[in-house]
VOBALUM-790607 format. One line per field, with one value per residue: residue number from 0; residue in one letter; x, y, z of N, C-alpha, C, O, CB in turn. Coordinates in steps of 0.05 Angstrom, whole numbers, plus 32768, in hexadecimal, padded with zeros to 4 digits. Each point is the difference from the previous one (the first is absolute). Glycine has a CB too. Layout:
% VOBALUM-790607
k NUM;...
r A;...
n_east X;...
n_north Y;...
n_up Z;...
ca_east X;...
ca_north Y;...
ca_up Z;...
c_east X;...
c_north Y;...
c_up Z;...
o_east X;...
o_north Y;...
o_up Z;...
cb_east X;...
cb_north Y;...
cb_up Z;...
***
This chain:
% VOBALUM-790607
k 0;1;2;3;4;5;6;7;8;9;10;11;12;13;14;15;16;17;18;19;20;21;22;23;24;25;26;27;28;29;30;31;32;33;34;35;36;37;38;39;40;41;42;43;44;45;46;47;48;49;50;51;52;53;54;55;56;57;58;59;60;61;62;63;64;65;66;67;68;69;70;71;72;73;74;75;76;77;78;79;80;81;82;83;84;85;86;87;88;89;90;91;92;93;94;95;96;97;98;99;100;101;102;103;104;105;106;107
r M;A;D;F;I;Y;N;A;E;G;Q;P;Q;G;F;R;L;S;N;H;I;Y;A;M;D;G;A;P;V;G;R;V;W;A;E;K;V;Y;T;L;T;G;D;Y;V;G;A;M;V;N;N;M;V;V;D;K;P;G;V;S;R;R;S;L;A;P;L;A;L;P;A;R;E;T;P;P;K;G;A;E;N;R;R;P;V;G;E;T;Y;P;D;A;F;A;L;L;T;A;P;A;H;S;E;E;E;P;A;L
n_east 8853;801B;7FC3;802E;7FEC;7FF1;8010;7FC7;8030;7FEC;8033;7FFD;7FF7;8012;7FF9;7FCF;802C;7FBE;7FEA;8036;7FF1;803B;800B;7FFB;802A;7FD5;7FEB;7FD1;7FE3;7FD5;7FEA;7FD3;7FDE;7FD8;8012;802F;8037;8014;8034;8014;7FDF;7FC5;8000;7FC5;802A;7FC4;7FD9;8029;7FE0;8015;8030;7FF6;8018;7FC3;8007;7FC9;7FE6;7FF0;8038;7FEC;8032;7FFC;8041;8001;801B;8031;7FFD;8035;8017;7FDA;803B;8008;7FD1;8032;7FE2;7FD7;802B;7FD8;8008;7FDB;7FF6;7FC8;7FED;8010;7FDD;7FD9;801D;7FD1;8035;802E;8020;7FF8;8039;8015;7FE6;802C;802F;7FE9;8036;7FCF;7FF8;801D;7FC4;802C;7FF7;7FCE;7FF7;8027
n_north 871F;8031;8005;7FF4;803D;7FDB;802E;7FF2;7FD3;7FE6;802D;7FF6;8042;7FE7;7FD7;801D;7FFA;800C;8025;7FEC;7FFF;7FE2;8017;7FC3;8020;7FF4;803D;8005;8008;800D;7FFC;7FDB;8035;7FC4;7FE7;8031;7FEA;8034;8005;7FEB;8038;7FE0;7FF1;7FE1;7FD3;7FF2;7FEB;7FD4;7FED;7FC0;800C;8042;8033;8006;803D;7FE8;8035;800D;8011;8037;8014;800A;8007;7FD6;802E;7FF9;7FC4;8012;7FEE;7FC9;7FF4;7FFB;7FD6;7FD9;8010;7FD7;7FDA;8003;8037;7FCD;802B;8001;7FED;803B;8012;8004;8034;801E;8018;8014;7FD3;8030;7FD4;8036;8021;7FDF;801A;8040;801E;8013;8024;8026;8012;800B;7FC9;8010;7FC3;7FFD
n_up 8895;7FDB;7FED;7FCE;7FFA;7FC8;7FDB;7FEF;7FFE;803C;8013;8043;7FF6;8039;8026;8019;8033;8015;7FE0;7FD6;7FC3;8007;7FC4;7FF9;802A;8036;7FE7;8032;7FC3;8033;8032;7FEB;8019;7FFA;7FD1;800D;7FE6;8026;7FDC;8036;7FEF;8015;7FBD;8005;7FE5;7FFA;8020;8018;7FC3;8013;8037;7FE1;8020;7FDB;7FF8;802A;7FDA;803A;8027;8023;7FD6;8048;7FF6;802D;801E;7FD5;8012;8022;7FC5;8018;800C;7FC1;8008;7FF8;7FC3;8021;7FE7;7FD0;7FD3;7FDF;7FD3;8020;7FC9;7FE8;8034;7FC8;802B;7FDA;8022;7FD5;8021;802F;8004;7FE5;8033;8026;7FDC;7FF0;8018;8027;7FCA;802E;8002;7FD1;7FDC;7FD0;8017;7FCB
ca_east 8003;7FFD;7FEF;800D;7FF0;8005;7FF6;7FEA;800A;8004;801B;8001;800C;8008;7FF2;7FF3;8002;7FEF;7FF5;8015;8006;801D;8009;800B;801A;7FFC;7FFE;7FE5;7FF7;7FE5;7FEF;7FE4;7FEC;7FE8;8007;800F;801D;800D;801D;8007;7FFB;7FE3;7FF1;7FF0;800A;7FEC;7FF1;8009;7FEB;800B;801D;800C;7FFB;7FF4;7FF2;7FE3;7FF0;7FEB;800B;800A;801D;800B;801B;8004;8018;8018;8007;801D;8009;8005;8019;8000;7FF9;800B;7FEB;7FF9;8008;7FEA;7FEF;7FFC;7FEB;7FE6;7FF2;7FF8;7FE6;7FF3;7FF8;7FF9;800C;801C;8014;800A;8016;8018;7FFE;800C;801D;8007;8009;7FEB;8004;7FFB;7FEB;800A;8009;7FE9;8002;8001
ca_north 7FF6;8015;7FFD;800D;8013;7FF9;8011;7FF2;7FE8;7FEB;8001;800E;801A;8007;7FEF;800E;7FF6;8011;8018;800C;7FF4;8000;7FF8;7FE4;7FFF;8004;801C;8008;8013;800A;7FF4;7FFB;8007;7FF3;7FF7;8016;7FFE;801A;8001;8005;801C;8004;8006;7FEA;7FF4;7FEE;7FEE;7FE5;7FEF;7FE7;8001;8013;801D;800A;801B;7FF9;8018;8000;7FFC;8019;8003;8011;7FF9;7FFA;800C;7FF1;7FEA;7FFB;7FEA;7FE7;7FF2;7FED;7FE5;7FEB;7FF7;7FE4;7FED;7FF3;8011;7FF4;800D;7FF4;8005;801C;8007;8012;8018;8017;8019;8001;7FFB;8019;7FFA;8010;801A;7FFE;8002;8017;8017;8014;801A;8016;8012;8013;7FF2;7FF5;7FE4;7FFC
ca_up 7FE5;7FED;7FE8;7FE9;7FF0;7FE4;7FEB;7FF2;7FF1;8014;800A;801A;8000;801B;8014;8016;801B;8011;7FF1;7FEF;7FE5;7FFA;7FE6;8001;800D;801D;8007;8005;7FEC;8004;8015;7FFA;8014;7FF5;7FE5;7FF3;8000;8003;8003;801C;8006;8004;7FE7;7FF6;7FE7;7FF3;8012;7FFF;7FF5;7FF6;8006;7FED;8006;7FE8;8000;8001;8003;8015;801B;800C;7FFB;8015;8009;801D;800B;7FF9;8012;8003;7FEF;800D;7FF9;7FEA;8007;7FEF;7FED;8003;7FEA;7FF3;7FEF;7FE6;7FF0;8001;7FE6;7FFD;800A;7FED;8010;7FED;800A;7FFA;8015;800C;8012;7FF9;800D;801A;7FFE;7FEF;8010;8005;7FF4;8013;7FF8;7FEC;7FE8;7FF2;7FF9;7FE3
c_east 7FF9;7FEC;800F;7FEC;8009;7FF8;7FEB;800A;8007;801D;8001;8010;800B;7FF1;7FF6;8005;7FF0;7FF5;8015;8003;801E;8005;800C;801C;7FFF;7FFE;7FE3;7FF8;7FE4;7FF2;7FE4;7FEF;7FE5;8007;8012;801E;800C;801E;8007;7FFD;7FE3;7FF0;7FF1;800B;7FEB;7FF2;800C;7FE8;800E;801E;800E;7FFB;7FF6;7FF4;7FE3;7FF0;7FEB;8009;8009;801E;800D;801B;8000;8019;8018;8007;801E;8008;8005;801A;7FFC;7FF8;800E;7FEA;7FF9;8008;7FE6;7FEE;7FFF;7FEC;7FE6;7FF2;7FF8;7FE4;7FF3;7FF5;7FFC;800D;801E;8012;800B;8018;8018;7FFF;800C;801E;8009;8009;7FE9;8008;7FFB;7FE9;8009;8008;7FE9;8005;7FFF;7FED
c_north 8016;7FF9;800E;8012;7FFC;8017;7FEF;7FE8;7FE9;7FFF;800E;801A;8008;7FED;8012;7FF0;8013;8017;800D;7FF0;8004;7FF8;7FE4;7FFE;8005;801D;8008;8015;800C;7FF3;7FFD;8008;7FF8;7FF5;8014;7FFE;801C;7FFD;8004;801D;8007;8006;7FE7;7FF6;7FF0;7FEF;7FE4;7FEE;7FE7;7FFF;8010;801C;800C;801C;7FFB;801A;7FFD;7FFB;801B;8001;8012;7FF6;7FFA;800F;7FEF;7FEB;7FFD;7FE8;7FE6;7FF3;7FEF;7FE5;7FEC;7FF7;7FE2;7FEF;7FF5;8012;7FF4;8011;7FF2;8005;801D;8004;8014;8018;8018;801A;8000;7FFB;801A;7FFB;8012;801C;8000;8004;8018;8017;8014;801A;8016;8012;8012;7FF2;7FF3;7FE2;7FFD;7FEA
c_up 7FEC;7FEA;7FE9;7FF2;7FE3;7FED;7FF0;7FF1;8013;800B;801B;7FFD;801C;8013;8016;801A;8012;7FEF;7FEE;7FE6;7FFB;7FE3;8003;800C;801E;8008;8005;7FEC;8006;8017;7FF7;8018;7FF5;7FE5;7FF1;8004;7FFF;7FFF;801D;8008;8003;7FE7;7FF7;7FE5;7FF2;8015;7FFD;7FF7;7FF4;8003;7FEB;800A;7FE6;8004;7FFD;8003;8016;801C;800A;7FFE;8015;8009;801E;8009;7FF8;8016;8001;7FEF;800F;7FF7;7FE7;800A;7FED;7FEE;8005;7FE8;7FF3;7FF0;7FE5;7FF0;8004;7FE5;7FFF;800B;7FED;800F;7FEC;8009;7FF9;8018;800A;8012;7FFB;800D;801C;7FFF;7FEE;8012;8003;7FF3;8014;7FF5;7FE9;7FE7;7FF2;7FFA;7FE2;7FF7
o_east 7FED;7FFE;8008;7FE8;8018;7FF1;7FFB;7FF0;8007;8007;7FF3;8015;8012;7FF5;8009;7FFB;8007;7FF2;7FFB;7FFC;800B;7FF1;8005;8008;8014;7FFD;7FEE;800F;7FF9;800C;7FF7;8006;7FF7;8013;8007;8009;7FF7;800B;7FED;7FFF;7FF8;7FE7;800B;8007;7FFD;8001;800A;7FED;8012;800E;8017;7FEC;800F;7FFA;7FF5;8004;7FF9;7FF0;800C;800E;8014;8004;7FED;800F;7FFE;7FF8;800E;7FF0;8010;800B;7FEA;8005;8006;7FEB;8012;8002;7FEB;7FE9;8013;7FEF;7FFF;800B;7FFB;7FEE;800D;7FE8;8011;8001;800D;7FF8;8007;8009;800E;8015;8008;800D;8018;7FF7;7FF1;8017;7FED;7FF9;7FF0;8002;7FF2;8016;7FF1;7FFF
o_north 800F;7FE8;8017;7FFB;8000;8012;7FE9;7FEE;7FEB;7FEC;8015;8002;8011;7FEB;8016;7FE8;8018;7FFB;8016;7FE8;8015;7FF1;7FF7;7FEB;8001;8006;7FF9;8013;8014;7FF0;800C;7FFA;800C;7FF1;7FFB;7FF8;8011;7FEC;8005;8007;8016;8004;7FE9;8010;8002;8006;7FF9;7FFE;8002;7FF7;7FFA;8005;8001;8008;7FFD;800E;7FEA;7FFC;8010;7FED;800D;7FE8;8008;800A;7FE7;8004;8004;7FED;8000;8007;7FF8;7FF9;8007;7FF7;7FF0;800B;8001;7FF8;8000;800E;7FE8;800F;800D;7FEF;8014;8007;8005;8013;7FEB;8008;8012;8012;8008;800C;8015;800A;8005;8004;8005;8007;7FFD;7FFD;8007;800D;7FEF;7FF9;800E;7FFA
o_up 8004;7FF9;8003;8001;7FFA;8008;8006;7FFA;7FF7;800D;8003;7FF3;8002;7FF8;8004;8001;8002;7FEC;7FF6;7FFF;8005;7FF4;8016;8008;800E;8018;7FF0;7FFA;7FF3;800F;7FED;8017;7FEC;7FFE;7FE9;8015;7FF0;8006;8010;8018;8006;8003;8000;7FEF;7FE8;8018;7FEA;800F;7FF0;7FED;7FF8;800D;7FEC;8016;7FEA;8014;8008;8012;7FF1;8008;7FFA;8002;800F;7FF0;7FFD;8017;7FEC;7FFD;8013;7FEC;7FFA;8017;7FE9;8009;8003;7FEA;800C;7FFA;7FF1;800C;8006;7FEF;8014;7FFD;7FF9;7FFE;7FEF;7FF0;8002;8017;7FF0;800E;8012;8004;800B;8013;7FFD;8016;7FED;7FFE;8010;7FE9;7FEE;7FEB;800C;7FF8;7FF2;7FE8
cb_east 8008;8031;7FCD;8036;7FE3;8008;8031;7FFA;800B;7FD6;801F;7FE9;7FD0;8013;8014;7FE2;8027;8029;7FE6;801B;7FC6;8019;8004;7FDC;7FFF;801B;803B;7FF6;8023;7FF1;8027;8007;8025;7FCD;7FCF;7FCF;8008;7FCE;8018;8021;8032;8025;8017;7FD0;8030;801A;7FCC;8036;7FD0;7FCD;7FE6;800E;8015;7FFC;8034;8005;800E;7FF3;8003;7FCB;7FE4;7FCD;8027;7FDA;7FE8;8019;7FC7;8010;8006;7FC3;8024;801E;7FCD;8037;7FFD;7FD7;8040;8019;7FFA;801C;8023;7FF2;7FF4;8030;8002;800C;8008;7FD5;7FD1;7FFE;8004;7FC9;7FE2;7FED;7FCF;7FD0;7FEB;7FE7;803E;7FDD;8006;8038;7FFD;800D;803A;7FDF;7FF9;8030
cb_north 7FC2;8026;7FE7;7FDD;8022;7FBE;8032;803E;8034;7FFB;7FEA;7FD1;7FFC;8045;7FC3;802C;7FD2;7FF8;7FF1;8028;7FF4;8003;8039;800C;800F;7FD0;8011;7FE3;7FD3;801B;8008;7FE0;801C;802F;7FEA;8025;7FC1;8025;800E;7FD3;7FF5;800B;8039;8003;7FFC;7FFA;8023;800A;8026;8006;7FD9;7FDB;8001;7FC9;801A;7FC4;8020;7FF4;7FC0;8014;7FEB;8023;8014;7FC9;802C;8024;7FE4;8027;8022;7FF2;8008;8021;8009;7FFA;8033;8003;7FF3;7FE8;8029;7FC4;8026;7FF8;7FC3;8016;7FE4;7FD3;7FEA;7FD6;8018;8018;7FC1;8001;7FC9;7FDC;7FF4;7FD6;7FCA;7FEE;7FF4;7FE4;7FF1;8002;7FF7;8010;8008;8034;7FE4;8016
cb_up 800C;8010;8019;7FF9;802D;8004;7FF7;8001;7FE7;7FDB;7FCE;8024;7FD9;7FFC;7FF1;7FE0;7FF6;803D;8030;802A;7FEA;803C;7FDA;7FD0;7FC7;7FEE;7FF4;8037;7FEC;7FC2;8036;7FCA;8026;801C;8016;7FF0;7FFA;8015;7FC1;7FE5;7FE1;8029;7FF3;8029;802D;7FBE;8013;8016;8006;7FF2;801E;7FCC;8039;7FDC;8002;7FFF;7FC7;7FCB;8005;8017;7FD5;800D;7FCD;800C;802A;7FCF;800A;8032;7FCF;8018;8037;7FD0;8029;801A;7FDB;8033;800C;802A;8029;8007;7FD8;8044;7FEB;7FDB;8037;7FE5;803B;8006;8023;7FC4;7FFC;7FEF;7FF0;7FD0;7FDB;7FFA;8009;7FC8;8003;802E;7FC2;8026;8041;803A;800B;7FF4;8038;8018
***
């Protein structure tokens, strides 16, 4: 059974199956290790708090080894909005779907 991942306004942004995170269209975008969220290339993105991916300070931001791309999943039905959560940490889910910058290309 999938767990939906929400933004602070309570709108679903994706879903989690086991240790993988998927966009709402079923595309794999990341993984979870303990409470930490990583891209599939192993870059730290944030922490999973209240079914949200947030930029939580004080968490080790060590990278993991890259992971093979998991298969697409059929998005679960029934994604409904939930009440807004008064989370004090900024939403970081978009970092899972942002294009990666190369070492030579400066981030804007």
